[in-house]
N, C-alpha and C positions, 0 to 999 in steps of 0.2 A: 575601896576606891578604884575607879576605872582608870586604866592607864591611858596616856596620851595616844598611843598607837591604836588602842581599841576605839577611843573617842573619834579619832580621825577617820578610821575605817567606817564607823557608824555614820558619821557626817557625810562622807563621800558616797556611801551607798544610798542614804536618804536623798541627797541631791540628785544622784543618778536616777533613782526610781521616780522622783518628781518630774524630771525632764522626760523620762521614758513615757510616763502617763500622758503628759502634756503633748508630746510629739505624736503619740499614737492617736490621741483625740484629734489633733490638727490634721494629721494624715487622713484619718477616716472621714472627717467632715469635708475636707477640701478635695478628696478624691486623689490624693497624692500617695505614692508608694513610700514606705519607710523601711529601711534596713536597720535592724537592731543586732548588735554584735557584743556579746559578753566574752571576756577573755581573761586568761590568767597564765602566769608563767614565771620564768627566771631568765635574766639577761646578764651578760658580762658588762662591766663598766669600763670605759676607757681608763687606762692606768691601773687596772686591777680591781678586784672586788666584784660584787654582784648585786642585783636588785631582784627582789621578789615583788610581783605586782598582780593586781586584779583591776578590772575596769569594765566600762561599758561605753560603746560608741553608737550613736544614732545618726544615720545618714538619710535625710529627707529628700525625695525626688522633686524636681521642678514641676513635673507632671507625670501622669501615669502612662507608661509605654507598653505595659503588658509584662507578664512574669518573665524574669530573667533577661530582659532586653534593655534595661537601663544602662546608659553609658556614662552620663555625667549629670551633675546637679549643682545646687548652690548652698545648701544649709546642712547643719548637723551639730552635734555636741558630743564631746568625749570627756569622761572623768576617769582618771587613773589614780589608784591608791598604791604607793610604793613603800616598801621597807628597804632601805639602802644599807648595804654592808660594805663600806669602802675598804680598800686594802690597808689603809692607815687612818686613824681617827675613830671617833665614836659612831656607832650605828644610829640611824634616825629614820623617821617616817615623813612622808610628804604626800600632798595631793596635787596632781596636775589637772587643770581644767582647760579644755580647748573649745572655744565657741567657733565653729567651723563656718566659714563664709564661702568656701569653694572646695569641691572634691570631684574626683572622677574614678572610673574603673579602668585599669590597664594591666597588662602582663607585669607581674611583680616577682620578687625574690622567692615566693612560695612555689613558683612554677605554674601558677594559674593567674586568673584575673584577680587582682587585689584592689582594695580601696586605697586611693592616694588622696591625701589632704593637700590642696593647692593654696589655700589661704585660711588663716585662723588668727584669733586673738587668744594667747595662751597666758594663764596665770598659774602661779605656784604658791602653795601654802605649806610651810612658812617660806617667805621670800628669801630668807637668809641661806637657803640650800638650793636655790633655783638652778645653779649650774649643774650639780650632780643629778637633780631630778629630771632635768631636760636632756641629759646625756643619752637616755634610752628613748624617750618619747619627745618628739619635736626638737631634735638637737640643733636645728637651724633657727629656732625662735630667738628673736632679739630679747635678751634678758632685761633690758631697761624699758622697752616699750611693750613687750609681750606680743609684738606682731610677727607673724610667720607668713612668708611667701616662698614659693618654690614648689617642690613636689616631694612629699614624704610618703613612702610606702609604709602603710601601717602594719603590713604582714597579715592583715585580716582578709581571707579569701572572700571574694564577692559572689558567693553562692550559698544558699541555705544549707545548713548542716553543721556537723561537728568536724573540726580539722585539728590535727596535731602536726607541728613541725619541730624538728630538733636539730641543733647544731648549724643553723643557718642565720647569717646576717647578725651575729652577736647574741642571738637567742639560744640559750641552753635548751629551753623548751617553751613553746607557745601553743596554748590550746584555745581555740575559738569556737563559739557557738553562734551561728548567724541565722536570723529569722527574717523573713520578708512579710511585711504587712501591706496588703494592697486593697 
């Protein structure tokens, strides 16, 4: 019998790869750039405990500006699978999905240009654990409407390559791999 955690991880990755393939095709056909960032790590939770997570974000450019010159855009998608270990209570798994309606690149907490989400619709599965799942990713999202506005630094550096940060902004460790398709 497959555990719920394994099933959730498989579903999250299947959805992620389906979106990845779709956005790469759209990016290629439309002549738009697409930034694809896979990430994994561990983060501290407010009030104690921690979260182990893996995910993928895709940031699609409004138009092609040339390699490494993109500064802002309008669409994207993120899927994050989390295993939550609160300081009290039972451990659980959840999946956060963000349909991104706005993003930009700006200096961030990594010390480099990071991807910032400026508008998104966020959903959590299962909804019963939304508050803890959103504590690490999209903490300002409205839990009843799923709407997010503001400026959220993803901690993903806006440059192709592999990056590792430790002990910054609540992350025990954050590893990212960023690829630019143009």
